[in-house]
C-alpha positions, 0 to 999 in steps of 0.5 A: 473493522474499518478505519479511514484517515485523511488530511494534508501531508508533506512528501520528500522524493528522491527519484532513482536516476534523478539528481533533483529531490522533490519536496511537495505538499499533498492531500492524503486519504487512507483506509484499512479494513479487517474482517475475521471470516471464520475462526482461523481466517482473516481478511485485511485490506489497506490503501493510500492515495496521495494527490499533489496540491501543486501538480494535478498529474502527480498522484499515487496509490498503494494498496494491499489485500491479505488473506491469512489462515491460522492452520495450526497453533502459531502457524499461518499461511498468507496470500498477499496481492499488492499494487503500487501506482505512480501517475508520474513515474521516474524516467525509464520506470513503469507507472504500476508495480504489482506483487503477489506473495504466498507465505508460510510463517510462525508467530512466537 
């Protein structure tokens, strides 16, 4: 299953360490993909890209990739890798954040 969306959006930013809030119009493109690999395995991916309509340098992207395994009725193991990139980070902050998570959970 693949879903795509896009269009205009309005952004309100409150950057850490800044007294100024930013309001801006942007273009947004997003995608989500889901694919059952086997009976107990599921691969999902999602991403979103924003481009400011006022400032060409003001861009951002967030993406996440998940692999989930239902190893027992109601129980799952999930591996997640995610990235968040900001073309114009707040002063003192990096432009890219990464997150890796291994989790075990129960659905009820």
